[in-house]
C-alpha positions in Angstrom: -19.4 3.5 115.9 -18.9 5.0 119.3 -16.4 3.9 121.9 -15.1 5.6 124.9 -11.6 7.1 125.1 -10.6 6.3 128.6 -7.7 8.6 128.4 -9.6 11.8 128.2 -10.0 12.8 131.8 -9.5 16.6 132.1 -6.1 17.3 133.7 -5.5 20.2 136.0 -3.0 22.2 134.1 -1.4 23.7 137.2 -1.1 20.3 138.8 2.6 19.9 137.9 3.6 23.4 138.9 5.1 22.1 142.1 7.6 20.0 140.3 8.7 22.4 137.5 9.8 26.0 137.6 8.1 26.7 134.3 4.7 26.6 135.9 5.6 27.9 139.3 3.7 31.0 140.2 4.6 33.3 143.1 1.9 33.3 145.9 1.0 37.0 145.3 0.1 36.3 141.7 -1.3 32.8 141.9 -3.8 32.1 139.2 -6.8 30.0 140.4 -8.4 27.4 138.2 -11.6 29.4 137.5 -9.7 32.3 135.8 -6.7 30.4 134.4 -7.7 31.3 130.9 -8.7 34.9 131.5 -5.1 36.3 131.6 -2.1 36.4 129.3 0.0 34.8 132.0 -2.5 32.0 132.6 -2.9 30.8 129.1 0.9 30.8 128.6 1.4 28.7 131.7 -1.3 26.3 130.5 0.5 25.9 127.2 3.7 25.3 129.1 2.0 22.5 130.9 1.3 20.8 127.6 4.9 21.1 126.6 5.8 19.3 129.8 3.9 16.3 128.7 5.5 16.4 125.3 8.9 16.6 126.9 8.5 14.0 129.6 6.5 11.3 127.8 6.6 11.7 124.0 9.0 13.9 122.0 12.3 13.3 123.7 15.2 10.9 122.9 13.9 8.3 125.4 10.2 9.0 124.9 7.6 7.0 123.0 8.2 9.1 119.9 11.9 9.4 120.4 14.8 7.2 119.3 15.1 4.8 122.2 11.5 3.7 122.7 8.4 2.5 120.9 8.4 4.0 117.5 12.0 3.4 116.8 11.7 -0.1 118.0 8.9 -0.7 115.5 11.4 0.4 112.8 13.7 -2.5 113.7 16.7 -0.1 114.3 18.3 -1.6 117.3 20.0 -4.8 118.4 17.4 -6.9 120.2 17.5 -10.1 122.2 15.2 -12.9 121.3 12.4 -13.2 123.7 12.5 -9.6 124.9 9.8 -7.0 124.5 12.0 -5.1 122.2 12.3 -8.2 120.0 8.5 -8.5 119.9 8.2 -4.8 118.8 10.8 -5.3 116.2 9.0 -8.4 115.0 5.7 -6.5 115.2 4.1 -9.1 117.5 1.7 -7.1 119.7 -0.5 -9.5 121.4 1.8 -11.9 123.3 3.5 -9.7 125.9 1.6 -7.8 128.5 4.5 -5.3 128.7 4.2 -4.6 125.0 0.5 -4.2 125.3 1.0 -1.8 128.2 3.6 0.2 126.2 1.2 0.6 123.3 -1.6 1.6 125.5 0.5 4.1 127.4 1.6 5.8 124.2 -2.0 5.9 123.1 -3.0 7.5 126.4 -0.2 10.0 126.4 -1.1 11.4 123.0 -4.8 11.7 124.0 -3.7 13.3 127.3 -2.0 16.0 125.3 -5.3 16.6 123.5 -7.3 16.5 126.7 -5.1 19.3 128.2 -5.3 21.4 125.0 -9.1 21.4 124.6 -10.1 23.3 127.7 -7.3 25.8 127.0 -8.6 26.4 123.5 -12.2 26.7 124.7 -11.2 29.0 127.5 -9.2 31.3 125.2 -12.1 31.7 122.8 -14.5 32.4 125.7 -12.2 35.1 127.1 -10.9 36.3 123.7 -11.2 40.0 124.5 -9.5 39.8 127.8 -6.3 38.6 126.2 -3.6 40.5 124.3 -4.0 39.8 120.6 -0.4 38.6 120.2 -0.7 36.3 123.1 -4.0 34.9 121.7 -2.5 34.3 118.3 0.6 32.7 119.6 -0.8 30.5 122.3 -3.9 29.4 120.3 -1.8 28.9 117.2 0.7 26.6 119.0 -2.1 24.8 120.8 -3.9 24.0 117.6 -0.6 22.9 116.0 0.2 20.5 118.9 -3.3 19.1 118.8 -2.9 18.4 115.1 0.5 16.9 115.7 -0.8 14.5 118.4 -3.7 13.5 116.2 -1.4 12.9 113.3 0.8 10.6 115.2 -2.3 8.7 116.5 -3.5 8.1 112.9 0.0 7.3 111.7 0.3 4.6 114.3 -3.2 3.3 114.9 -4.7 4.3 111.5 -4.5 2.6 108.1 -1.6 2.4 105.7 -2.0 5.3 103.3 -2.2 2.9 100.4 -5.0 0.8 102.0 -7.5 3.3 103.3 -11.1 2.0 103.7 -13.3 5.0 102.9 -16.2 3.6 105.0 -14.2 2.5 108.0 -14.2 4.6 111.2 -10.7 4.6 112.5 -10.2 7.0 115.4 -11.9 10.0 117.1 -10.6 13.5 116.4 -11.3 15.1 119.8 -11.9 18.8 120.0 -14.1 19.0 123.0 -13.6 17.0 126.2 -16.6 15.2 127.7 -17.8 12.2 129.6 -19.8 10.8 126.7 -18.6 8.3 124.2 -16.3 9.7 121.5 -17.3 9.0 118.0 -14.9 7.2 115.7 -14.8 8.8 112.3 -13.6 8.0 108.8 -10.1 8.8 107.6 -11.3 11.5 105.3 -13.2 13.3 108.1 -10.4 12.8 110.5 -7.9 14.5 108.2 -10.4 17.3 107.4 -10.4 18.2 111.1 -6.6 17.8 111.4 -6.1 20.2 108.4 -8.6 22.7 109.9 -6.5 22.9 113.0 -3.3 23.3 111.0 -4.8 25.9 108.7 -6.0 28.0 111.6 -2.7 27.6 113.4 -0.9 28.8 110.3 -3.1 31.8 110.0 -2.7 32.8 113.7 1.0 32.3 113.8 1.6 34.1 110.5 0.1 37.2 112.2 2.3 37.2 115.3 5.2 34.7 115.4 8.5 36.6 115.7 10.4 33.9 113.9 9.0 35.3 110.7 10.8 38.6 111.1 13.7 37.5 113.3 16.2 34.8 112.5 15.6 31.5 114.4 18.9 32.1 116.2 17.7 35.6 117.1 14.9 34.1 119.3 17.3 32.0 121.4 17.5 34.7 124.1 15.6 33.4 127.1 14.8 36.9 128.1 12.8 37.7 124.9 9.0 37.6 125.0 8.8 34.4 122.9 12.2 32.7 123.3 13.6 29.6 121.6 11.0 29.4 118.8 12.7 26.1 117.5 11.5 24.5 120.8 7.9 25.3 120.0 5.4 24.5 117.2 6.2 27.8 115.5 5.0 29.1 112.1 7.5 27.3 110.0 7.0 24.1 112.0 3.3 24.3 111.1 4.3 24.7 107.4 6.4 21.6 107.7 3.6 19.7 109.4 1.3 20.8 106.5 3.8 19.2 104.1 4.0 16.0 106.2 0.3 15.6 106.6 -0.5 16.2 102.9 2.2 13.8 101.9 0.6 11.2 104.2 -2.7 11.8 102.5 -1.2 11.5 99.0 -1.8 15.2 98.2 1.6 15.7 96.6 0.7 19.0 95.0 0.1 20.7 98.3 2.8 18.8 100.1 5.2 20.3 97.6 3.7 23.8 98.0 4.3 23.8 101.7 7.8 22.2 101.4 8.8 25.0 99.0 7.5 27.6 101.4 9.8 26.3 104.1 12.8 25.8 101.8 12.5 29.2 100.2 11.9 31.1 103.5 14.4 33.9 104.0 15.5 36.3 106.7 15.3 40.0 106.1 18.9 40.0 104.9 18.1 37.4 102.2 19.8 34.5 104.0 17.9 31.2 104.3 15.7 30.9 107.3 17.0 27.4 107.9 20.0 25.5 106.5 21.1 22.0 106.2 23.8 20.9 108.7 27.3 20.6 107.3 30.7 19.8 108.5 32.2 23.3 108.3 29.5 25.1 110.3 28.3 22.4 112.6 31.3 20.2 113.4 34.3 22.4 113.6 37.5 20.7 114.7 39.1 21.7 117.9 42.7 22.7 118.2 43.6 19.2 119.4 42.0 17.7 116.2 39.1 16.2 118.0 35.5 17.1 117.3 33.4 18.6 120.0 30.3 16.5 119.1 27.9 19.2 120.2 25.3 19.1 117.5 24.4 15.6 116.7 20.7 16.6 116.4 21.6 18.9 113.5 20.1 21.9 115.3 20.4 24.2 112.3 17.8 22.1 110.6 15.2 22.1 113.3 11.9 23.7 112.1 10.2 22.9 115.4 10.8 20.7 118.4 10.6 20.3 122.2 13.1 21.6 124.8 14.5 18.6 126.7 17.0 20.3 128.9 16.2 17.9 131.7 17.2 14.9 129.6 20.3 12.9 130.7 21.9 10.8 128.0 23.4 8.4 130.5 20.1 7.7 132.1 17.8 7.8 129.1 18.4 4.5 127.4 21.3 5.6 125.2 24.2 4.2 127.3 26.7 2.3 125.2 25.2 -1.0 124.1 21.6 0.1 124.1 21.9 2.1 120.9 23.9 -0.3 118.8 22.4 -1.0 115.5 21.7 -4.6 114.5 25.0 -5.0 112.7 26.8 -6.2 115.8 27.7 -9.4 114.1 29.1 -7.6 111.1 32.4 -5.9 110.8 33.1 -2.2 110.7 33.4 -1.9 106.9 30.2 -3.9 106.3 28.2 -1.4 108.2 29.6 1.4 106.1 28.8 -0.5 102.9 25.3 -1.6 103.8 24.1 1.6 105.5 26.0 4.3 103.7 26.8 2.7 100.4 30.5 2.5 101.2 30.8 6.2 101.6 32.9 6.7 104.7 32.8 10.5 104.0 29.1 10.8 104.6 28.5 13.4 107.3 26.0 11.2 109.2 28.4 8.3 109.3 31.4 10.3 110.3 29.8 12.3 113.1 26.8 10.3 114.3 28.1 6.8 114.5 31.0 5.2 116.3 32.5 1.7 116.4 33.1 0.8 120.1 32.9 -1.9 122.7 29.5 -2.0 124.3 28.3 -3.2 127.7 27.3 -6.4 126.0 31.1 -7.1 125.6 31.2 -6.8 121.8 32.1 -4.2 119.3 29.1 -2.5 117.6 28.1 0.5 115.7 26.6 2.9 118.2 24.6 6.0 117.4 25.8 9.2 119.2 23.1 11.6 117.9 22.0 12.5 121.4 25.4 12.0 123.2 25.7 15.8 123.9 22.4 15.8 125.8 23.0 16.4 129.5 21.1 18.7 131.9 24.3 20.6 132.8 25.6 21.0 129.2 26.2 24.4 127.7 27.3 23.3 124.3 24.2 21.4 123.0 20.8 23.1 122.5 19.0 20.1 124.0 16.2 20.3 121.5 14.4 17.2 120.3 13.2 17.9 116.7 9.6 17.2 115.6 10.4 18.4 112.1 13.8 19.0 110.4 14.7 20.7 107.1 16.1 17.5 105.7 12.5 16.1 105.5 11.5 19.1 103.4 14.4 18.4 101.0 13.4 14.7 100.8 9.8 15.7 100.1 10.8 17.7 97.1 13.3 15.1 95.9 10.6 12.5 96.0 7.7 14.4 94.3 9.1 17.5 92.6 9.8 17.6 88.9 13.0 15.7 88.1 14.9 19.0 87.4 13.7 20.5 90.7 14.4 17.3 92.5 18.0 17.3 91.3 18.7 20.9 92.2 17.6 20.0 95.7 19.4 16.7 95.7 22.7 18.3 94.7 22.5 20.7 97.6 21.6 17.8 99.9 24.6 15.7 98.7 27.0 18.6 99.2 25.8 19.1 102.8 26.0 15.4 103.6 29.3 14.7 102.0 28.0 12.5 99.2 29.0 12.4 95.6 26.2 13.9 93.5 24.9 11.5 90.8 21.7 12.9 89.3 18.4 11.2 90.1 16.5 9.5 87.3 12.8 8.7 87.2 13.7 5.1 87.5 15.9 5.3 90.6 14.9 8.4 92.6 12.2 6.7 94.7 14.6 4.0 95.9 17.4 6.6 96.5 15.1 8.9 98.5 13.6 6.1 100.5 17.2 5.1 101.6 18.0 8.7 102.5 14.9 8.9 104.7 16.2 5.8 106.6 19.8 7.0 106.9 18.7 10.5 107.9 16.2 9.6 110.7 17.7 6.5 112.4 17.3 7.1 116.1 14.9 9.9 115.7 11.5 8.2 115.7 10.5 8.8 112.1 11.4 5.7 110.1 8.4 3.5 111.0 6.2 6.2 109.4 8.4 6.2 106.3 8.1 2.4 105.9 4.4 2.6 106.5 3.7 5.4 104.0 5.7 3.8 101.3 4.4 0.3 102.0 7.8 -1.3 102.5 7.5 -5.0 102.8 10.9 -5.7 104.3 12.5 -3.1 106.5 16.1 -2.3 105.7 18.9 -4.5 106.9 17.4 -6.0 110.0 13.7 -6.4 109.6 12.6 -9.5 111.5 9.4 -10.1 109.6 7.6 -9.1 106.4 5.3 -6.1 107.0 1.8 -5.5 105.9 -1.4 -4.1 107.5 -1.2 -6.4 110.5 2.3 -5.1 111.3 1.8 -1.4 110.4 -1.6 -0.9 112.1 -1.2 -1.0 115.9 -4.0 -2.7 117.8 -6.3 -0.4 119.8 -6.2 -0.8 123.6 -8.5 -3.6 124.8 -10.7 -1.2 126.7 -11.4 0.6 123.4 -12.4 -2.6 121.7 -14.9 -3.5 124.5 -16.9 -0.3 123.8 
């Protein structure tokens, strides 16, 4: 089957340099299009251009993959008004509203736009391999391959099959590695994932050779004057390992999912300290002298394996103003929310520091998420990083599929960090417990729809508007795609 992907026009990577300092080049060193990929500076600028798309359209609190837009709406997280587009998304009705169709199509296009910008960069780097510094080549190509894999993963997680209902003969989506004007071939799930893993495997190899985050602590890369700053705001080596675990879990390859999850969890700095750690009250939410918390780290930055710098994001303008983020318990009282979401545990770190009971713009009290409340362009207290992968997902992976003894060792650490009373998992209850932890952990972060889809959940927690099956979990392709 061949259909044309209309989104794959080759973008000029320097086209946005006029509106963002990251890509601004002084006149005396301007890099023209024909030799963009022949210099170290040129390939790094081209990669920055891709991160701008990720930042402005996809992986940001208000973006399609963030917490205030498409994917979180599909997970039925927020209060919605009957008859609205948000209601249709929560009800998984995709064919009645032109606005809903447009949103789905735009997300589809944005993901393939990322791919269309990466492909000429990758091709150009290989063509000019010996004109580039080896570290620059490894770093830029490694990140570019990882981003291409990440974009394709989210495409197949949204528009592809439920993992439990894969048709081995069906051609689902194209995995695009070369831009062109010809029709792009749709391929089977197995072939699609083979190409995705090939990108991740090569990214892992390249970054293992050069990524400074392997030898330096993640905090040690925060200096903006270093050669490769803020590695948590990039698809770094450990982010690739985390994506390997995520992809393989989606494929049902639990053995390799566990292998990569353990590689991340057991990663250490040179002094023997963990490379990443779970967020906890003592280290991440210190109380100020006046007894009030500073609320600077609602994103749990210590757990970020990789993400996207969103320093231009403004909480007040990005869909998170009071009332927009209220969970669908607005008709319930304060204690009912604690009971139904957090099992009655008012000491849970996530409840205490990420949720607030307040009057909304709708004129009623509601439980409002403040995970991104510290995100302002002028802030100096928040790292302003939107996570693509967090350490807690690694823990949950091991808790779900490790041996029961290993799962409980990890679960005990997790409970301590989250302020939960540790009660050992059993074979009969661990899947239900882990499933609930996924939902608690990633509300407002754009991950829960994938959890529901992977596990084949029929009724989404607390506020699902309809039962879910293939028709709800597999998004419809853009109409232009279906006509070809």
